[in-house]
C-alpha positions as a printed Julia matrix, in Angstrom:
399×3 Matrix{Float64}:
 -0.13  -0.15   0.16
  1.27   3.44  -0.71
  1.9    5.28   2.09
  1.36   9.18   1.76
  3.11  12.18   3.91
  0.26  14.31   4.67
  1.05  17.87   6.39
 -1.62  19.63   8.4
 -2.96  22.75   6.89
 -3.38  24.26  10.18
 -0.8   26.91  10.47
  0.43  28.66  13.68
  0.58  31.77  12.02
 -3.05  31.77  11.49
 -3.79  31.23  15.04
 -4.86  33.85  17.62
 -3.07  34.5   20.62
 -5.17  36.7   23.0
 -3.72  38.58  25.92
 -0.69  36.22  26.8
 -2.3   33.15  25.49
 -1.0   30.9   22.59
 -4.13  29.06  21.09
 -3.22  26.0   18.9
 -5.43  23.52  17.33
 -6.4   20.68  19.4
 -4.29  21.99  22.4
 -5.06  23.81  25.55
 -3.89  27.34  25.83
 -0.87  28.03  27.5
  0.14  31.21  28.93
  3.01  33.16  27.45
  5.42  35.47  29.36
  5.59  38.1   26.55
  3.16  40.87  26.7
  1.77  42.19  22.89
  3.15  39.39  21.19
  1.66  36.53  19.02
  2.92  33.27  17.4
  3.58  33.07  13.74
  4.7   29.82  12.11
  8.1   30.4   10.39
  7.49  28.16   7.51
  4.6   28.24   4.91
  2.53  25.01   5.1
  3.21  22.5    2.61
  0.55  22.17  -0.13
  2.1   18.84  -1.48
  1.92  15.53  -0.16
  5.14  13.46   0.45
  6.39  17.3    1.78
  7.31  18.32   5.07
  6.74  21.75   6.99
  9.34  22.98   9.76
  8.33  23.02  13.28
  9.72  26.4   14.38
  7.52  29.39  15.43
  8.32  32.95  16.83
  6.79  35.64  18.58
  5.69  38.76  16.49
  4.11  41.92  17.23
  0.39  43.19  16.56
  1.08  43.6   12.92
  2.61  40.08  12.39
  6.06  41.49  11.93
  9.27  41.06  13.76
 10.74  44.65  14.33
 14.48  45.0   13.34
 16.24  44.77  16.84
 20.01  45.22  17.72
 19.87  43.2   20.99
 18.36  39.78  21.8
 14.8   40.01  23.36
 15.34  40.22  27.11
 12.46  37.34  27.83
 14.46  34.87  25.27
 16.15  31.83  26.88
 20.19  32.47  26.72
 22.72  29.54  26.4
 23.27  30.02  30.14
 19.96  29.67  30.86
 19.21  26.64  29.04
 22.33  24.69  30.32
 21.52  25.79  33.9
 18.15  24.25  33.3
 19.19  20.92  32.0
 22.23  20.99  34.09
 24.72  20.61  31.16
 27.35  22.86  32.75
 30.72  21.19  32.64
 29.91  18.6   30.23
 31.74  18.44  26.75
 31.06  17.25  23.34
 34.74  16.53  22.71
 35.12  17.63  19.34
 31.61  15.38  18.21
 29.58  16.47  15.65
 25.81  17.36  15.42
 24.36  17.52  11.98
 21.12  19.75  11.24
 18.93  18.79   8.2
 16.54  21.28   6.94
 15.43  22.46   3.48
 16.77  25.11   1.01
 19.59  27.57   1.28
 20.64  30.13   3.76
 23.88  32.44   2.34
 24.24  34.02   5.68
 24.16  31.11   8.2
 28.06  31.61   8.95
 27.41  35.19   9.54
 24.44  35.05  11.55
 25.74  32.16  13.69
 28.71  34.43  14.39
 26.65  37.36  15.75
 24.81  34.69  17.96
 27.68  33.03  19.69
 29.57  36.61  20.04
 26.42  38.12  21.85
 26.53  35.06  24.16
 30.27  34.87  24.84
 30.36  31.8   23.18
 33.52  30.77  21.02
 33.59  31.26  17.2
 32.09  28.49  15.34
 33.33  29.18  11.63
 34.09  27.42   8.22
 37.72  28.39   8.71
 38.5   26.85  12.09
 36.52  23.62  11.39
 33.69  23.84  13.58
 31.05  24.54  10.85
 30.46  22.9    7.62
 27.82  23.59   5.22
 26.73  21.09   2.54
 23.84  20.16   0.1
 22.04  16.83   0.14
 24.61  15.28  -1.82
 27.37  16.43   0.19
 28.91  19.31  -2.13
 29.37  22.93  -1.85
 27.08  23.97  -4.55
 24.02  25.19  -2.2
 20.11  25.53  -2.78
 18.21  28.58  -3.58
 17.32  30.62  -0.49
 13.93  30.2    1.37
 13.18  32.81   4.11
 11.08  30.3    6.46
 13.63  27.16   6.46
 16.42  29.77   6.9
 14.61  30.8    9.87
 14.64  27.15  10.97
 18.12  26.69  10.43
 19.04  29.81  12.4
 17.0   28.17  15.47
 18.57  24.81  14.76
 22.57  26.15  14.94
 21.78  28.21  17.65
 20.17  25.63  19.95
 23.09  23.18  19.3
 25.46  26.26  20.1
 23.5   26.83  23.45
 23.35  23.25  24.58
 26.73  21.99  23.59
 29.14  25.3   22.75
 32.01  22.96  21.89
 30.1   20.73  19.43
 30.98  21.1   16.01
 28.07  21.45  13.76
 27.13  20.25  10.09
 24.35  21.69   8.01
 23.05  19.6    5.26
 20.51  21.62   3.26
 18.26  19.84   1.06
 17.14  20.7   -2.27
 13.51  20.95  -1.46
 11.06  20.18   1.65
 10.27  16.7   -0.02
 10.83  13.82   2.08
 12.96  12.24  -0.55
 15.05  15.12  -0.66
 15.1   15.64   3.11
 15.67  11.9    3.38
 18.71  12.05   1.13
 20.25  14.89   3.41
 20.14  12.7    6.43
 21.77  10.15   4.69
 24.49  12.24   3.58
 24.52  13.59   6.95
 25.19  10.15   8.52
 28.09   9.47   5.88
 30.31  12.35   7.31
 32.98  11.91   9.69
 32.39  12.63  13.29
 28.75  13.14  13.46
 27.12  11.29  16.4
 23.61  12.81  16.18
 21.32  14.29  13.49
 18.4   16.79  14.24
 15.35  17.02  12.27
 12.84  19.61  12.95
 10.14  19.19  10.6
  7.53  16.67  10.05
  4.29  15.55   8.19
  1.58  13.58   8.65
  1.96   9.74  10.07
  3.77   7.5    7.65
  5.42   3.99   7.49
  9.1    3.2    7.9
  8.51   0.51   5.1
  8.45   3.82   2.89
 10.71   6.15   4.35
 12.66   4.24   7.37
 15.75   3.84   4.96
 16.49   7.59   5.23
 16.47   7.58   9.11
 17.78   3.92  10.02
 21.46   4.6   10.94
 22.47   2.55  14.19
 25.1    4.4   16.06
 23.88   7.79  15.39
 21.18   9.6   17.16
 18.59  10.9   15.06
 16.14  13.21  16.49
 12.79  14.65  15.37
 10.51  17.03  16.43
  6.64  15.78  17.27
  4.99  19.15  15.96
  3.28  22.0   16.91
 -0.39  21.25  16.82
 -1.05  19.34  20.05
 -2.57  15.8   20.22
 -2.98  15.1   16.49
 -1.6   11.36  16.09
  1.41  10.34  14.4
  3.97  12.8   12.62
  6.79  11.34  10.59
  9.68  11.2   11.18
  9.02  11.53  14.66
  6.68   8.4   14.65
  9.6    6.21  13.04
 10.94   3.6   15.29
 14.56   4.71  14.32
 14.23   8.02  15.75
 14.14   9.78  19.09
 10.71  11.55  19.24
 11.19  15.0   20.72
  7.98  16.95  22.39
  7.95  20.12  24.18
  7.53  21.99  27.33
  7.03  25.58  28.97
 10.18  26.09  30.92
 10.11  29.15  33.43
 12.71  30.16  35.96
 11.55  29.15  39.48
 12.36  29.28  43.3
 12.8   25.44  43.94
 15.95  23.48  44.34
 16.49  23.19  40.59
 16.02  26.81  39.92
 13.28  26.07  36.97
  9.8   24.31  36.58
  8.27  22.94  33.44
  4.81  21.77  32.29
  3.51  20.59  28.82
  3.88  23.12  26.27
 -0.04  23.19  24.75
  1.24  22.94  21.1
  3.71  19.86  21.83
  2.56  17.08  19.25
  1.78  13.72  20.54
  0.06  10.56  19.33
  0.44   6.77  18.07
  1.66   6.01  14.7
 -0.95   3.77  12.77
  2.16   2.15  10.95
  5.27   1.73  12.86
  6.54  -0.58  15.39
  6.39   0.04  19.02
 10.11   0.49  20.67
 10.84  -2.52  22.5
 12.66  -0.28  25.1
  9.16   1.45  25.69
  7.36  -1.86  26.62
  7.32  -0.93  30.28
  6.39   2.82  29.81
  2.87   2.4   29.72
  2.04   4.48  26.5
 -1.21   2.81  25.73
 -0.01   2.82  21.85
 -0.13  -0.61  19.9
  2.51   0.7   17.72
  4.82   3.54  18.18
  4.05   6.28  20.63
  5.71   9.67  20.49
  7.11  11.54  22.44
 10.19   9.65  23.85
 11.57  12.78  25.71
 11.24  16.53  25.32
 12.93  20.02  25.89
 11.76  23.56  25.65
  9.45  24.72  23.26
  6.91  27.3   24.19
  7.86  30.56  22.24
  6.62  32.73  25.43
  8.08  30.5   27.92
 11.51  29.09  27.09
 11.55  30.34  23.7
 14.88  31.01  22.66
 16.43  34.44  21.9
 18.05  33.83  18.04
 19.79  35.72  15.4
 17.79  35.02  12.2
 17.18  36.29   8.62
 14.49  38.36   7.48
 15.85  38.42   3.64
 18.4   36.84   1.82
 20.82  39.57   3.19
 19.38  41.03   6.61
 19.0   39.52   9.89
 17.85  40.61  13.16
 16.96  38.98  16.71
 13.7   37.35  17.94
 12.11  34.89  20.1
 11.6   31.33  18.66
 10.46  28.29  19.89
  8.46  25.18  18.68
  9.53  21.47  19.05
 12.12  22.54  16.21
 13.66  24.03  19.41
 13.75  20.86  21.25
 14.79  18.34  18.68
 18.14  20.17  18.21
 18.61  20.55  22.02
 18.37  16.79  22.51
 20.65  16.12  19.58
 23.17  18.18  21.35
 22.64  16.46  24.65
 23.39  13.07  22.74
 26.53  14.61  21.69
 27.45  15.77  25.23
 26.96  12.07  26.39
 28.92  10.45  23.44
 26.54   7.54  24.2
 25.13   6.54  20.68
 25.88   2.51  20.01
 22.85   0.71  18.67
 19.31   2.62  18.59
 20.03   5.5   20.98
 16.38   6.02  21.33
 16.5    3.43  23.82
 18.77   4.86  26.19
 16.2    7.34  28.07
 13.84   4.3   28.62
 16.89   2.55  30.71
 17.7    5.76  32.42
 14.51   7.53  33.75
 15.89   8.57  37.01
 18.34  10.93  34.84
 15.64  12.87  33.55
 13.51  15.66  34.95
 10.04  14.12  34.67
  7.04  16.52  33.44
  4.06  15.83  35.45
  1.62  18.8   34.69
 -0.14  20.29  31.67
 -2.13  19.33  28.47
 -1.57  19.29  24.58
 -5.53  18.61  23.85
 -8.28  15.99  24.08
 -7.48  12.42  23.58
 -8.92   9.08  23.92
 -6.37   7.66  26.36
 -5.3    9.96  29.15
 -1.48   9.79  28.89
 -1.5   10.36  25.19
 -2.3   14.23  25.94
 -2.01  14.81  29.51
  1.14  15.07  31.59
  1.59  12.39  34.42
  4.43  10.76  36.17
  6.58   8.55  34.04
  5.8    8.56  30.37
  3.2   11.01  28.64
  2.58  11.73  25.01
  3.49  15.69  25.16
  6.84  15.11  27.01
  7.55  11.37  26.88
  9.73  10.49  29.83
 10.91  14.04  30.7
 13.68  16.33  29.74
 17.63  16.45  30.22
 19.06  16.49  33.97
 22.5   16.27  32.75
 23.17  13.83  29.88
 23.32  10.57  31.93
 20.15   9.46  30.26
 21.41   9.7   26.81
């Protein structure tokens, strides 16, 4: 049977955000910490089957734009804040490489990454010093045409890896288009590059079968992460619903006066659901997912654009860039990929590791991302739940 990638037509950019509230389809509204801001989707919705949409969202003003800014938004999550929240200080990637797979070109990527890292006191990551590589889906240096939406996604991805693992090397593989054939080819190319231990995929479509697309994502020894989507409980979303990847959900993250110094709840937009096609993870057998087949998410990280959204430097045109506050499960997937790089433990299928090390995660036990037939698929609870999986990083010991 031919399987089709179906992308939801529910664009976050068209969603109302009243007062301090982010309202997402099929999801419970989550309060934001940023007044006078609204959520806009970064990438246009895919109009064709077999095509993905990126899972980045950003905060914009009442006119739907991001005003030019010479400094990061004060409400945005910083690298220091992120590493403190997830207890990553003192850990090193030791020269390991995190690959980012996205669609289309981004000519100012190296320049913009330099602005971000300099702003937050991170060491330079350039092509010249060997920290950064940018290639096309075939491994060459002739890069695809510019697309503003997907370039914004790339900016979020490389900034998130930089924040979580400042000493990791970064490989960006730019697919010719957002088709699953091109994105999949880019993942295969990324897997063949020396030093790559994790590959982050911040995009998705409807549920699909590993029998059709799995060869793109089946790379034992490399942690393949994929974001679960930004529309709340909607069922499976590929490639997060693949049995070969670590499916990454999303949380709302705020500073708190507790021992950890931070608190987390479900982000109302975090995607969750059961695949109708793919095999359940053997490692999840005792997790109580309630899914007959593959359940998502496995783990999670900050994704709420208003509560834990990152301050990033991103392109508004082919030549101009500015600061803004981004989120979405596109933020969470590269964070988790970076944590795998910090752990260095990626033998076999790394999506099994968190299930064997649940005590090294922060369990998220409150919040919801919608209405579902089985409680844990859309409501937080102790242990595994759909929106946040087993929880968020507490250091890298669970990875």
